[in-house]
N, C-alpha and C positions, 0 to 999 in steps of 0.2 A: 625516748621522750616520756617524762614522767606524766602519769595522769592528771597530778593535780595544776599542770602548766596548760592542759586540753582548754582551749577557747575557741568557742564557736558563738556569734552573733551575739556579743555582750554576754555570755553565761561560761562559767566555768563548770564542764561538764563532769569533773570527778566530784562536784559536790553535789548534783543533783541526780545522776543516774548509777547504774551500777557498773561495775568495771568492764562486764561482758558488752554491754550496749554502748559504753564509750570506745571500746576497741572496735566494734562494728561500725560505727559512726566515722571513725577517722580513718578505715581501710575498706570504705564501700565501694570505691573504685577499681581496688586492686581484684585481681584473680583471673580466671579463663573466660573468653568470650565462645561459648559453644553455639554454633550454629546448626541446627537440626533442621531436617526437612522430611516432609512425611513421604511414604512410599506413592501414595496417588500423585502428588503435585511431581515427582521425580518421573512418575511414568507418563505423565501427560506433557510433560515440558519435551520431550523429543518429537513427540508429533505434530505440536505446536510450532515447533522451530521449522520443521519440515514444511508445513501449510503456509507458513509466513514465507518461506525461500521458495516454495513453488508459484505462490502468488506473485512475488516480485519478480521472479523469472519470467512469467507470463504476462506479466504487464509490461516489462521492459522488451520484451521480443515479438510480442503479437502484434498484427498488422490489422487496422481497422479500415477496411475498405466500405465505401459506401457502394450498394448496388441497387441498380434499379432496374424495372423490366418496362421497356417501353413498348406500347403497341400503338401504331399510327398508321396513317395513309400520307403518301405524298402526293400532292396537287399540281401536277403540270398543266398547263394551259390547254393541252388537249386530253382529257381523259383523268382516270385515276390509275395510281400505280402502289401496289401494296408492297411493302418492304417487310421482310421477315427473317430473320436467322436460322440457320437449321441447328445450331448448338448454342448455348451461352457463350457469348464473347463479352469482351470489354471494350468500350470506346476509350481509346487513348487520347485522340486527338482529334477536333471539328474544325475544318479549315471553310467552312460556309456561315456566315452569320445569316440571322432570321431575317426574311423578307428581300434577300438578294438573289438574283437570277443566276442559274448555273447554266454552261454548257455542256453539250454531249461530252462524254469521256473526263469530264472534271473531277478530279477526287475532291469527294466531300468530308469523309471522315476515315480514320483509321481505327480498325477493330482488330485486337488480338485476344 
């Protein structure tokens, strides 16, 4: 392509600029793209990927159980009864509603 025919934004480039400047302006998007990363960024990428993967693994597999310690007294009609567990347990189901009367031998809760 002859330089005297180069036309950008209404200006003939060959009339206003040097030959090298016109060549550079017409070929400014030609060339290789070089993607270079620094050593510290490459060194931090691996550990950051491990931290994110560990967090995602923990968040998707961990269980979040609510735990309560209950200390109290059962008050039957004839006196007091203290109810205490010998070791930590989990109440899985309660069969008796508050304020209801219970009979002897009736299952009140399942503890496991």
